[in-house]
C-alpha positions in Angstrom: -16.6 -34.4 -29.1 -14.8 -34.4 -32.5 -16.9 -33.4 -35.6 -18.0 -36.5 -37.4 -15.6 -37.2 -40.4 -13.0 -34.8 -39.1 -9.5 -36.3 -39.4 -7.5 -33.7 -37.4 -7.7 -31.8 -34.1 -8.3 -34.8 -31.9 -7.2 -35.0 -28.2 -5.3 -38.3 -27.9 -4.1 -40.1 -24.9 -1.1 -42.5 -25.4 -0.6 -45.5 -23.2 2.8 -47.1 -23.3 5.9 -48.3 -21.4 8.1 -48.0 -24.4 10.1 -44.7 -24.8 10.3 -45.1 -28.6 6.5 -45.3 -28.9 6.1 -42.3 -26.7 8.5 -40.2 -28.8 7.6 -41.4 -32.4 3.8 -41.6 -32.0 3.6 -38.2 -30.4 5.5 -36.6 -33.3 3.7 -38.7 -35.9 0.3 -37.8 -34.5 1.2 -34.1 -34.2 2.2 -34.3 -37.9 -1.2 -35.6 -38.6 -2.8 -32.6 -36.9 -3.7 -34.1 -33.5 -2.8 -33.2 -30.0 -1.3 -35.8 -27.6 -2.6 -34.6 -24.4 -0.8 -37.0 -22.1 1.4 -40.1 -21.9 0.1 -42.6 -19.4 2.6 -44.9 -17.7 1.6 -47.7 -15.4 3.7 -48.2 -12.2 4.9 -51.5 -10.8 4.4 -53.7 -13.9 6.7 -56.2 -15.7 9.2 -54.3 -17.8 9.0 -51.2 -15.6 10.4 -51.5 -12.1 10.2 -48.1 -10.6 11.3 -49.3 -7.1 14.9 -50.3 -8.1 17.6 -48.3 -9.9 17.0 -50.0 -13.3 13.3 -49.2 -13.0 13.9 -45.6 -12.2 16.2 -45.3 -15.2 13.4 -46.8 -17.5 10.8 -44.4 -16.0 13.3 -41.5 -16.6 13.7 -42.6 -20.2 9.9 -42.4 -20.6 9.7 -39.0 -19.1 12.5 -37.7 -21.4 11.1 -39.4 -24.5 7.9 -37.3 -24.3 8.2 -34.2 -26.5 7.7 -30.8 -24.9 4.2 -29.8 -23.8 3.1 -33.5 -23.3 2.3 -34.4 -19.6 3.4 -37.7 -18.3 1.0 -39.4 -15.9 2.2 -42.2 -13.7 -0.8 -44.2 -12.6 -0.2 -46.4 -9.5 -2.8 -49.0 -10.1 -5.4 -50.1 -12.7 -8.4 -49.0 -10.8 -7.1 -45.4 -11.0 -6.8 -45.4 -14.8 -10.4 -44.5 -15.8 -10.7 -41.4 -13.4 -7.3 -40.1 -14.7 -8.2 -40.7 -18.3 -11.6 -39.0 -17.8 -10.0 -35.8 -16.6 -8.1 -35.6 -19.8 -11.3 -35.7 -22.0 -9.7 -37.7 -24.8 -11.3 -38.1 -28.2 -9.2 -41.2 -28.8 -7.1 -43.6 -26.6 -4.1 -45.3 -28.3 -2.2 -48.1 -26.7 1.1 -49.8 -27.7 3.1 -51.9 -25.3 0.8 -51.2 -22.3 0.3 -54.2 -20.0 -3.0 -53.4 -18.3 -6.4 -54.5 -19.7 -8.6 -51.4 -19.7 -11.7 -51.4 -17.6 -15.2 -51.0 -19.2 -15.3 -47.5 -17.8 -12.0 -46.6 -19.4 -13.0 -48.2 -22.8 -16.1 -46.0 -22.9 -14.4 -42.7 -22.2 -13.3 -41.6 -25.7 -15.9 -40.9 -28.4 -13.7 -42.3 -31.1 -12.8 -45.4 -29.1 -9.7 -47.1 -27.8 -7.1 -48.5 -30.2 -4.4 -51.0 -29.4 -1.3 -51.9 -31.5 -0.4 -55.6 -31.2 2.8 -57.0 -32.7 1.3 -59.8 -34.7 -1.1 -60.4 -37.5 -4.2 -61.0 -35.3 -5.8 -63.4 -34.6 -2.4 -65.2 -34.7 -0.3 -64.9 -31.6 -2.9 -63.4 -29.2 -1.4 -62.9 -25.8 1.5 -61.2 -24.0 4.4 -62.7 -26.0 3.6 -62.5 -29.8 7.1 -61.6 -30.9 8.8 -64.3 -28.7 6.5 -67.0 -30.2 6.9 -65.8 -33.7 10.7 -65.9 -33.4 10.4 -69.2 -31.6 8.5 -70.5 -34.7 11.3 -69.3 -37.0 9.0 -66.6 -38.6 10.8 -64.8 -41.5 8.4 -61.8 -41.1 6.6 -60.2 -38.2 3.1 -58.7 -38.2 1.6 -55.6 -36.7 -2.2 -54.9 -36.1 -4.1 -51.8 -35.1 -7.4 -53.1 -33.5 -10.2 -51.7 -31.4 -10.0 -52.7 -27.8 -12.7 -54.6 -26.1 -13.3 -56.5 -22.9 -10.5 -59.1 -23.5 -6.9 -58.8 -24.7 -6.3 -58.8 -28.5 -9.8 -59.8 -29.7 -11.3 -56.5 -31.0 -12.1 -55.7 -34.6 -9.0 -55.1 -36.9 -8.5 -51.7 -38.5 -5.2 -52.0 -40.3 -2.4 -54.7 -40.5 1.0 -54.9 -42.0 4.2 -57.0 -41.9 7.9 -56.4 -42.0 10.8 -58.8 -42.7 13.2 -60.1 -40.0 16.6 -61.8 -40.5 18.8 -63.8 -38.3 21.2 -60.9 -37.9 18.6 -58.5 -36.6 19.5 -57.4 -33.1 16.7 -56.3 -30.6 17.4 -52.7 -31.5 17.1 -53.3 -35.3 14.0 -55.4 -35.0 12.3 -52.9 -32.8 13.1 -50.1 -35.2 11.7 -52.1 -38.0 8.5 -52.5 -35.9 8.4 -48.8 -35.3 8.8 -48.0 -39.0 5.9 -50.3 -39.8 3.8 -48.8 -37.0 4.4 -45.3 -38.4 3.5 -46.5 -41.9 0.2 -48.0 -40.8 -0.8 -45.2 -38.4 -2.4 -42.8 -41.0 -4.6 -45.6 -42.3 -5.9 -46.4 -38.9 -6.7 -42.7 -38.3 -8.7 -42.5 -41.5 -10.8 -45.5 -40.7 -11.4 -44.1 -37.2 -12.4 -40.7 -38.7 -14.9 -42.5 -40.8 -16.3 -44.2 -37.7 -15.5 -47.6 -39.2 -15.7 -50.5 -36.6 -13.2 -52.6 -38.4 -13.3 -56.3 -39.3 -14.1 -58.9 -36.7 -11.4 -61.4 -35.9 -12.0 -65.1 -36.8 -11.7 -66.8 -33.4 -11.2 -70.2 -35.1 -8.0 -68.9 -36.7 -6.5 -67.6 -33.4 -3.3 -68.9 -32.0 -2.1 -68.2 -28.4 1.1 -66.5 -27.4 1.2 -67.0 -23.7 4.0 -66.3 -21.3 7.1 -68.5 -21.8 7.7 -71.4 -19.4 10.8 -70.6 -17.5 12.2 -74.0 -18.2 12.3 -73.2 -21.9 15.3 -70.9 -21.6 17.7 -73.8 -20.7 19.8 -74.7 -23.7 20.4 -78.4 -24.5 23.6 -78.7 -26.5 22.3 -81.9 -28.1 19.7 -79.7 -30.0 20.5 -78.5 -33.5 22.5 -75.2 -33.7 19.4 -73.7 -35.4 17.2 -74.7 -32.5 19.6 -73.1 -30.0 19.8 -69.9 -32.1 16.1 -69.6 -32.2 15.7 -70.2 -28.5 18.3 -67.5 -27.7 16.6 -65.0 -30.0 13.1 -65.8 -28.9 14.0 -65.4 -25.2 15.2 -61.9 -25.8 11.6 -61.0 -26.8 9.8 -63.2 -24.4 7.4 -62.4 -21.5 7.8 -64.5 -18.4 5.6 -65.2 -15.5 8.7 -65.2 -13.3 12.5 -64.7 -13.6 14.5 -63.1 -16.3 14.2 -63.8 -20.0 17.6 -64.6 -21.3 18.4 -68.1 -22.5 21.1 -69.9 -20.4 23.6 -72.7 -20.9 25.9 -74.8 -18.9 29.4 -74.6 -20.4 32.4 -76.0 -18.8 30.7 -76.3 -15.5 29.4 -72.7 -15.4 26.0 -71.3 -16.2 26.0 -68.5 -18.8 23.2 -66.1 -19.8 23.3 -66.1 -23.6 21.9 -63.1 -25.4 23.1 -63.5 -29.0 24.4 -66.1 -31.4 25.5 -66.5 -34.9 25.9 -69.4 -37.3 29.3 -71.2 -37.8 30.6 -70.9 -41.3 33.1 -73.8 -41.9 33.6 -77.4 -41.7 31.9 -79.2 -38.9 34.4 -80.7 -36.4 33.6 -84.0 -34.8 33.0 -83.2 -31.1 30.5 -84.0 -28.4 27.7 -81.6 -27.9 28.6 -78.9 -25.4 32.3 -78.9 -26.3 34.0 -75.5 -26.3 35.8 -75.6 -29.6 37.3 -72.1 -29.8 37.4 -68.6 -28.4 37.6 -65.4 -30.5 37.7 -62.4 -28.0 34.6 -62.7 -25.9 32.9 -65.1 -28.3 32.8 -68.8 -27.8 32.3 -71.5 -30.5 30.3 -74.4 -29.0 29.4 -77.8 -30.5 25.7 -78.4 -30.8 23.9 -81.6 -31.9 24.6 -81.1 -35.6 27.1 -78.2 -36.0 28.8 -75.5 -33.9 27.3 -72.2 -33.0 29.0 -69.0 -31.9 27.9 -67.5 -28.6 28.3 -63.7 -29.4 26.9 -62.0 -26.3 27.0 -63.9 -23.0 27.7 -63.2 -19.3 28.1 -65.4 -16.3 24.8 -66.1 -14.6 24.5 -64.5 -11.1 24.1 -67.0 -8.4 
């Protein structure tokens, strides 16, 4: 057990399915004087499909992203998590982009507790799809919360929070890098509060807003909507969590269904055309009339039948 008040020398287990988290948090925690004893990866969950080629590639990325001397444990099912964690004797469990709710046995293992990183300013956007809902709501900044884990998702006491700006031009890669920079900035403050054995501030349930899985029907683009609405839909879908199917927005254009991954605003005079009219092509980009003005489809592919 760590010495009360000690801020270094902890044995930390990191739970994640994100290679950037595995790499960045391991290096950041080491820089703070801690030992990441294992990276724990769940098998057979959304976003990690180890039984197909894409899934194996994702799993390989996670293995490669763990710095040297960090063991990577692939846990086959949730019931096996507590015994595997117990064998590691962690002082602290840290979770970021990890889809399983921890069992009471797992939550009780580490003397310093179990901490989760949630990409919203809790209690706003509790649930599996916080970034998707924030972008769907046209948020101009996104939040990040380090909170203690308890018996339910996203409800435990808050340790530290912060925000970072988002703009329309942010790609998935840019937005995720902004999120990771914010996480690295907030990490030392969380460690200091944990070292002082602070519980954190209780969330106000009355202020909570949900961020559930997206309904698959949401992804269908209606060209009669405003160009801004279509843009928000396309961007939100790239960060959504779904109960079934894939997450890209899709549109019917000239009799063909397209998966639309990125759009950008039209800068010019608005032509008079019916919604859904293909106005121009520029390389692979398509300019399509929406309900009020045109919109460029920047990244799109035919939908597989």
